C-alpha positions as CSV (number, residue, x, y, z in Angstrom):
1,M,-203.0,-77.9,-153.0
2,K,-205.6,-76.8,-155.9
3,I,-208.7,-78.8,-155.0
4,P,-211.5,-76.6,-153.8
5,S,-212.1,-76.1,-150.5
6,N,-208.4,-76.4,-149.5
7,M,-207.3,-75.0,-146.5
8,W,-204.1,-73.7,-148.3
9,V,-206.1,-72.4,-151.0
10,E,-208.3,-70.6,-148.9
11,A,-205.8,-69.2,-146.5
12,W,-203.9,-68.0,-149.7
13,E,-207.5,-66.1,-151.1
14,T,-208.0,-64.4,-147.7
15,A,-204.4,-63.5,-147.0
16,K,-203.8,-59.7,-147.1
17,P,-201.1,-58.7,-149.0
18,I,-198.3,-57.3,-146.8
19,P,-194.9,-56.1,-148.2
20,A,-191.8,-58.4,-147.1
21,R,-190.4,-55.5,-145.2
22,R,-193.4,-55.6,-142.7
23,Q,-193.9,-59.0,-142.5
24,R,-192.7,-60.6,-139.0
25,R,-189.6,-62.7,-139.8
26,L,-190.0,-66.5,-139.2
27,F,-186.4,-66.8,-137.5
28,D,-185.1,-63.4,-136.1
29,D,-181.4,-63.7,-136.2
30,T,-180.7,-60.3,-134.4
31,R,-183.0,-61.5,-131.2
32,E,-181.3,-64.8,-131.3
33,A,-177.8,-63.0,-131.1
34,E,-178.8,-60.7,-128.4
35,K,-179.7,-63.8,-126.4
36,V,-176.2,-65.7,-127.2
37,L,-174.5,-62.0,-125.7
38,H,-177.1,-62.2,-122.6
39,Y,-175.5,-65.7,-122.2
40,F,-172.1,-64.7,-122.4
41,V,-172.9,-61.9,-120.1
42,V,-174.4,-63.6,-117.4
43,Q,-171.7,-66.3,-117.3
44,K,-169.8,-67.0,-114.3
45,P,-166.0,-67.4,-114.7
46,A,-166.2,-70.6,-113.2
47,D,-168.6,-71.6,-116.3
48,L,-166.8,-69.8,-119.0
49,A,-163.6,-72.1,-117.8
50,R,-165.9,-75.3,-118.0
51,H,-166.9,-74.3,-121.4
52,L,-163.4,-73.6,-122.3
53,L,-161.9,-76.8,-120.5
54,P,-162.0,-79.5,-123.6
55,C,-160.0,-76.8,-125.5
56,V,-157.6,-76.3,-122.5
57,L,-157.1,-80.0,-122.1
58,H,-156.3,-80.5,-125.7
59,A,-153.6,-77.7,-125.9
60,A,-152.2,-79.2,-122.5
61,V,-152.0,-82.4,-123.9
62,L,-150.3,-81.1,-127.0
63,K,-147.8,-79.0,-125.0
64,V,-146.6,-82.1,-122.7
65,K,-146.2,-84.4,-125.7
66,E,-143.9,-81.6,-127.3
67,E,-141.9,-81.4,-124.0
68,E,-141.8,-85.0,-124.0
69,S,-140.3,-85.7,-127.4
70,L,-137.5,-83.3,-126.4
71,E,-136.8,-85.8,-123.4
72,D,-138.1,-89.4,-124.5
73,I,-139.2,-91.0,-121.3
74,T,-140.6,-94.1,-122.1
75,S,-143.0,-94.0,-118.8
76,V,-144.4,-90.7,-120.1
77,K,-145.3,-91.9,-123.5
78,K,-147.5,-94.7,-122.4
79,I,-149.1,-92.1,-119.8
80,I,-149.5,-89.8,-122.5
81,K,-151.2,-92.3,-124.7
82,Q,-153.4,-93.1,-121.5
83,I,-154.6,-89.4,-121.2
84,I,-155.7,-89.0,-124.5
85,T,-157.6,-92.2,-124.6
86,H,-159.5,-91.3,-121.3
87,A,-159.9,-87.6,-122.3
88,S,-161.7,-88.7,-125.5
89,K,-163.9,-90.7,-123.8
90,V,-164.8,-88.4,-121.0
91,L,-165.1,-85.0,-123.5
92,R,-167.1,-87.0,-125.6
93,F,-170.5,-86.1,-123.6
94,P,-171.6,-82.2,-123.3
95,N,-171.7,-82.5,-119.6
96,P,-168.3,-84.6,-118.0
97,E,-168.2,-85.5,-114.6
98,D,-166.3,-83.1,-112.5
99,K,-164.4,-86.1,-110.8
100,K,-163.1,-87.6,-113.9
101,L,-162.1,-83.9,-115.4
102,E,-160.1,-83.7,-112.2
103,E,-158.4,-87.3,-112.9
104,I,-157.3,-86.1,-116.4
105,I,-155.7,-83.0,-114.9
106,A,-154.0,-84.9,-112.1
107,Q,-152.3,-87.2,-114.8
108,I,-151.3,-84.0,-116.8
109,M,-149.8,-82.7,-113.5
110,N,-148.2,-85.8,-112.7
111,V,-146.4,-86.0,-116.6
112,E,-145.2,-82.4,-116.2
113,A,-143.9,-83.2,-112.8
114,T,-141.9,-86.1,-114.2
115,I,-140.5,-84.3,-117.2
116,A,-139.5,-81.2,-115.1
117,R,-137.7,-83.9,-112.5
118,A,-136.1,-85.6,-115.8
119,R,-134.6,-82.2,-116.6
120,S,-133.3,-81.4,-113.2
121,L,-131.7,-84.6,-113.2
122,K,-129.9,-84.5,-116.2
123,A,-128.9,-80.7,-115.4
124,K,-127.6,-82.1,-112.2
125,F,-125.5,-84.9,-113.5
126,G,-124.4,-82.7,-116.5
127,I,-125.3,-85.1,-119.1
128,D,-125.3,-82.5,-121.9
129,K,-121.5,-81.5,-120.4
130,C,-120.2,-85.1,-120.5
131,D,-117.5,-85.5,-123.6
132,Q,-116.9,-89.2,-123.4
133,E,-119.8,-91.1,-125.1
134,E,-119.5,-94.2,-122.8
135,E,-119.9,-92.3,-119.6
136,R,-122.8,-90.2,-121.1
137,K,-124.7,-93.3,-121.9
138,D,-124.0,-94.7,-118.1
139,L,-125.5,-91.2,-116.7
140,E,-128.6,-91.6,-119.2
141,N,-129.5,-95.2,-118.4
142,F,-129.3,-94.0,-114.6
143,V,-131.6,-91.2,-115.0
144,N,-133.9,-92.9,-117.2
145,S,-133.8,-95.8,-114.4
146,F,-134.4,-93.6,-111.4
147,L,-137.4,-91.9,-113.2
148,E,-139.2,-95.4,-113.4
149,Q,-137.8,-97.2,-110.3
150,P,-138.1,-96.7,-106.8
151,E,-134.5,-97.9,-106.3
152,V,-131.5,-97.8,-108.7
153,S,-128.1,-99.5,-108.5
154,V,-125.1,-97.1,-108.7
155,L,-123.0,-99.0,-110.9
156,G,-119.2,-98.3,-109.9
157,A,-120.5,-97.2,-106.6
158,G,-118.4,-94.0,-105.6
159,R,-115.9,-94.4,-108.4
160,G,-118.7,-94.9,-111.2
161,P,-119.9,-91.7,-113.3
162,A,-123.2,-91.4,-111.3
163,G,-121.4,-91.8,-107.9
164,T,-119.1,-89.2,-108.6
165,V,-121.6,-86.9,-109.2
166,I,-123.8,-87.8,-106.2
167,H,-120.7,-87.3,-104.1
168,R,-120.0,-83.9,-105.4
169,L,-123.7,-83.0,-105.1
170,F,-123.5,-84.3,-101.0
171,V,-120.5,-82.2,-100.7
172,N,-122.2,-79.1,-102.1
173,A,-124.9,-79.4,-100.3
174,Q,-122.7,-80.0,-97.0
175,K,-120.8,-76.5,-97.6
176,V,-124.0,-74.9,-98.2
177,A,-125.2,-76.2,-94.7
178,T,-121.8,-75.3,-92.9
179,M,-122.3,-71.3,-93.9
180,M,-125.3,-70.9,-91.5
181,P,-124.4,-69.2,-88.2
182,L,-122.1,-71.0,-85.8
183,D,-124.4,-70.6,-82.9
184,E,-127.3,-72.3,-84.9
185,E,-125.1,-75.0,-86.2
186,L,-124.2,-75.9,-82.4
187,K,-127.6,-76.2,-81.4
188,Q,-128.6,-78.4,-84.4
189,S,-125.7,-80.7,-83.8
190,G,-124.5,-83.1,-81.2
191,P,-121.4,-83.4,-79.4
192,S,-119.5,-85.3,-82.0
193,D,-120.7,-82.7,-84.9
194,E,-119.0,-79.9,-82.3
195,K,-116.0,-81.5,-82.1
196,R,-115.8,-81.8,-85.8
197,L,-116.6,-78.1,-86.2
198,N,-114.1,-77.2,-83.6
199,S,-111.4,-79.2,-85.6
200,G,-112.3,-77.1,-89.0
201,S,-113.2,-80.2,-90.7
202,V,-116.7,-80.9,-92.9
203,A,-117.7,-84.4,-93.8
204,D,-118.9,-85.1,-97.1
205,F,-122.2,-86.5,-96.1
206,P,-124.4,-85.4,-93.5
207,S,-124.8,-87.4,-90.1
208,P,-126.8,-90.8,-90.3
209,A,-130.9,-90.0,-89.3
210,G,-130.6,-93.5,-88.3
211,R,-129.4,-97.1,-88.6
212,E,-131.0,-100.1,-89.6
213,V,-129.8,-103.8,-89.3
214,I,-131.6,-106.9,-90.5
215,L,-130.6,-110.2,-89.9
216,R,-131.0,-113.2,-92.7
217,T,-130.5,-116.6,-91.8
218,T,-131.8,-120.2,-92.5
219,I,-132.0,-123.0,-89.8
220,P,-134.1,-125.9,-88.9
221,R,-136.8,-125.5,-86.4
222,P,-138.1,-126.2,-84.2
223,A,-136.0,-129.1,-84.2
224,P,-132.6,-130.0,-85.2
225,Y,-133.8,-132.4,-87.7
226,S,-136.6,-130.2,-88.9
227,K,-136.6,-128.8,-92.6
228,A,-134.1,-125.4,-93.0
229,L,-136.6,-122.5,-93.3
230,P,-135.5,-118.8,-93.7
231,Q,-135.7,-116.4,-90.7
232,R,-135.4,-112.7,-90.5
233,M,-134.9,-109.9,-88.0
234,Y,-135.4,-106.0,-88.5
235,S,-134.2,-103.4,-86.2
236,V,-134.1,-99.6,-86.7
237,L,-132.5,-97.1,-84.3
238,T,-132.8,-93.5,-84.4
239,K,-132.4,-90.7,-81.9
240,E,-135.9,-90.9,-80.7
241,D,-137.3,-94.2,-81.8
242,F,-136.3,-97.8,-81.6
243,R,-138.1,-100.6,-83.4
244,L,-137.5,-104.3,-83.7
245,A,-139.2,-106.8,-85.9
246,G,-139.0,-110.6,-86.4
247,A,-140.4,-113.0,-88.8
248,F,-139.7,-116.5,-88.0
249,S,-140.7,-119.7,-89.6
250,S,-141.3,-123.0,-88.3
251,D,-141.4,-126.7,-90.0
252,T,-145.1,-127.9,-88.9
253,T,-144.7,-131.4,-90.7
254,F,-144.6,-133.2,-87.9
255,F,-145.4,-130.6,-85.1
C-alpha cells in the first residue's frame, strides 16, 4: 500500500475530502427497506399464502399431533411420522412442487378425518359413560379395530356390548325415518312396508337393499376320480339388478 505510484496511494492523494454526512452510503438501508415493503405490497394472496405455507403446515402437524395424543390411535401415529418425514424433505427447497405440497395437505386432511371419526364412534358407543371396565375395553377395542380394518367381527352378536349399541343406533334411525309425512313414506315403501305402517309396528332395521347368496363346495371335476377342487358361485339380487358369477376349477392332470 505504501509503494510509490501505487493505485491506492494515488487515489487517496487525489481524493477530495467530503464530510461523512454528504458521502453516498455503500449500503442504503432505507432504500432496501422500501424495496421489501414494495415487494409485500405487490404480493398476491396466493403468493403470500405460499410464503407462509411451511409455517402453516408446521402448525397443522403440531395441532394434529396434539389431537391424536388424546385419542391414541396407532395408525394415525404412523401416518403423522410419515407426514413429518415427507414435509421435512419437501420444504427443504425454496420452491417446492405444488403436487408434493398437495400430497402433504391431503395426508393431514385424512388424519383429521380419522380423528374426527374416532371421536364420533366413541361418542356413539358411549365409551366414556360406560361403568364396567371389561365392557369399556371391549368397546374401545371394537372402535380401534373398526378404524383400522375394513371389516370387524361383532363379538357376542346382538347381545354383546357393541351389538347392543349398534342395535340401538338402528332403532333410533328407524324412529327418525318414520317421523316423515305418511304420504311420502308410502311412496318410498313397498307393499310389505305399507302393511307394516298400517299395523303401526316399526321394524328395528331398515328393509334390505338386496340379497346376496354365496355357494361354496369342493367336488371332483371333470370326472368322479379327479382331484377334489374348490368351486364357488355368487349371486346378488336387488330391486333393479340381478348378477350371477361363478368360479369353477377342473383337474387338468389327465385331461
